[in-house]
C-alpha positions as CSV (number, residue, x, y, z in Angstrom):
1,M,98.4,-4.6,30.9
2,Y,94.7,-4.6,30.2
3,K,94.9,-1.0,28.9
4,S,97.8,-1.8,26.5
5,K,95.9,-4.7,25.0
6,G,92.9,-2.4,24.3
7,F,95.2,0.2,22.7
8,L,96.8,-2.5,20.5
9,L,93.4,-3.7,19.4
10,I,92.3,-0.2,18.5
11,V,95.5,0.4,16.5
12,G,95.1,-3.0,14.8
13,L,91.5,-2.3,13.9
14,A,92.5,1.2,12.5
15,C,95.2,-0.5,10.3
16,L,92.7,-3.1,9.0
17,A,90.2,-0.4,8.2
18,L,92.8,1.5,6.2
19,L,93.8,-1.6,4.3
20,A,90.0,-2.5,3.7
21,V,89.4,0.8,1.9
22,G,92.6,0.6,-0.1
23,C,94.3,3.6,1.5
24,K,98.0,3.4,1.2
25,I,100.5,6.1,2.0
26,I,104.0,5.6,0.8
27,S,106.5,8.4,0.6
28,G,110.1,8.6,-0.2
29,S,112.9,10.3,-2.0
30,F,114.0,9.3,-5.5
31,L,117.1,10.2,-7.4
32,V,116.8,11.4,-10.9
33,V,120.1,11.4,-12.9
34,E,120.0,12.9,-16.4
35,N,123.0,13.1,-18.8
36,L,122.9,16.3,-20.8
37,E,124.6,17.1,-24.1
38,F,124.8,20.6,-25.2
39,T,124.6,22.2,-28.7
40,T,127.8,24.2,-28.7
41,H,128.6,27.4,-30.3
42,T,131.6,29.6,-29.5
43,G,131.1,30.5,-25.9
44,F,127.4,29.7,-25.9
45,Y,125.6,26.5,-25.1
46,S,121.9,25.6,-25.3
47,L,119.7,22.7,-24.5
48,A,116.0,22.0,-24.2
49,V,115.7,19.5,-21.3
50,D,112.8,17.2,-21.0
51,L,112.9,15.1,-17.8
52,T,109.6,13.4,-18.5
53,D,111.1,10.7,-20.5
54,N,113.6,9.8,-17.7
55,D,112.5,6.4,-16.4
56,V,112.7,7.4,-12.6
57,W,110.8,10.7,-13.3
58,E,108.2,8.9,-15.4
59,D,107.6,6.4,-12.6
60,H,107.0,9.1,-10.0
61,A,105.8,12.1,-12.1
62,D,102.2,12.1,-10.6
63,E,103.4,11.9,-7.0
64,I,106.1,14.5,-6.9
65,D,105.8,16.7,-3.9
66,D,109.0,18.6,-3.9
67,I,112.3,18.9,-5.5
68,E,114.6,18.5,-2.5
69,V,118.1,18.9,-3.8
70,I,119.6,19.7,-7.3
71,G,123.3,19.3,-8.1
72,F,125.6,18.7,-11.0
73,E,128.7,16.9,-12.1
74,L,130.5,18.8,-14.8
75,W,133.7,18.1,-16.9
76,I,134.6,21.3,-18.8
77,T,137.7,21.8,-21.1
78,N,139.2,25.2,-22.1
79,Q,140.8,24.8,-25.4
80,S,142.2,28.3,-25.6
81,T,145.3,29.9,-24.1
82,T,143.2,32.4,-22.2
83,A,141.3,31.7,-18.9
84,W,137.5,32.1,-19.0
85,T,134.5,31.8,-16.7
86,Y,131.4,29.7,-17.1
87,S,127.9,30.4,-16.0
88,A,124.6,28.5,-16.6
89,Y,121.0,29.8,-17.0
90,I,117.6,28.3,-16.8
91,D,114.2,29.5,-18.3
92,E,110.8,28.3,-19.2
93,P,110.8,26.4,-22.5
94,T,110.7,28.7,-25.4
95,S,110.4,28.1,-29.1
96,P,112.6,29.0,-30.6
97,M,115.2,28.9,-27.8
98,W,117.4,32.1,-27.2
99,D,120.2,32.0,-29.6
100,N,122.8,34.3,-28.1
101,A,124.2,35.2,-24.7
102,G,122.7,38.7,-24.6
103,E,119.1,37.2,-24.9
104,V,119.8,34.7,-22.2
105,E,121.3,37.1,-19.8
106,A,118.3,39.5,-20.3
107,N,115.6,36.8,-20.1
108,A,116.7,33.8,-18.2
109,T,117.8,33.1,-14.6
110,R,121.4,32.5,-13.8
111,F,121.6,29.6,-11.3
112,F,125.3,28.4,-11.8
113,G,128.4,30.3,-11.9
114,E,130.8,31.8,-12.1
115,L,133.3,28.8,-12.6
116,S,136.8,29.8,-13.5
117,V,138.4,27.6,-16.1
118,P,142.2,28.0,-16.4
119,A,143.9,28.6,-19.7
120,G,145.1,25.6,-21.8
121,T,148.2,25.4,-23.8
122,P,148.5,25.5,-27.6
123,S,148.8,21.7,-27.7
124,A,146.4,20.7,-25.0
125,G,143.2,22.0,-23.3
126,S,142.8,22.6,-19.6
127,S,140.1,20.4,-18.1
128,K,138.2,21.2,-14.9
129,F,135.9,18.9,-13.0
130,V,133.1,20.0,-10.6
131,S,131.9,17.2,-8.4
132,Y,128.3,16.8,-7.2
133,A,129.3,17.9,-3.7
134,S,131.3,21.0,-4.9
135,S,128.5,22.1,-7.4
136,F,126.4,23.4,-4.5
137,K,128.9,26.4,-3.9
138,Y,128.2,27.6,-7.5
139,L,124.4,27.4,-7.3
140,S,122.1,30.4,-6.8
141,N,118.4,31.3,-7.3
142,I,117.6,27.9,-6.0
143,S,113.7,28.4,-5.6
144,T,113.5,29.4,-9.3
145,L,115.7,26.4,-10.3
146,K,113.5,24.0,-8.2
147,N,110.3,25.4,-9.6
148,L,111.3,25.0,-13.2
149,V,112.8,21.5,-12.7
150,K,109.6,20.4,-10.9
151,K,107.7,21.1,-14.2
152,G,109.9,18.5,-15.9
153,A,110.9,20.6,-18.9
154,F,113.0,23.6,-19.2
155,D,115.7,25.4,-21.3
156,L,119.3,25.3,-20.1
157,Y,122.0,27.7,-21.3
158,G,125.7,28.0,-20.6
159,I,127.8,31.0,-21.3
160,S,131.6,31.2,-21.2
161,T,133.2,34.6,-21.2
162,G,136.8,35.8,-21.4
163,G,138.3,33.2,-23.6
164,G,138.1,31.5,-26.9
165,S,136.9,27.9,-27.6
166,G,135.9,25.4,-25.0
167,R,133.7,22.5,-24.6
168,I,131.4,20.9,-22.0
169,D,132.7,17.3,-21.9
170,S,129.9,16.0,-19.8
171,L,127.1,17.3,-17.7
172,K,125.1,15.3,-15.3
173,L,122.0,16.8,-13.6
174,I,121.3,15.0,-10.3
175,I,117.9,15.7,-8.6
176,T,116.5,14.4,-5.4
177,V,112.8,14.3,-5.6
178,A,110.2,13.8,-2.7
179,A,107.2,11.9,-3.7
180,T,104.1,10.5,-2.0
181,D,102.1,7.7,-3.4
């Protein structure tokens, strides 16, 4: 019993010493959710993403240790009578951004695809939803994706092939960030 009191006294003094010098170590995971809206051209989508103005990102930007998980929620509509596939690419911010699928495929990294979107009818489009949980099966080149996202700014591109017109109804980027304060 005497030994355990001595141990508790040492631990208590160590904690007081840390508090006295102002040392605090707090770590945790934070969820960053960013709703994205693309500039749409026929079969080609582009967006300069800046996470630095996201409230959660801004609160923890200086303490980010790692990007733990990245996923998406996506609603996409095929407005043509032909089925098509959708893929997404990421790249360092460029000015001006790439303005066609050929430049993107040659210079950027594909991280999402290929998502098959069924044909619509002449009077109605065909919508497809990809949930956060199911988005993981479409992801590739994860380390490149995490490295670019960790910087807080990147260019995001989407390419649909095989069909006519379509639109991304909503795209939500969901990032789990590990941070230490």
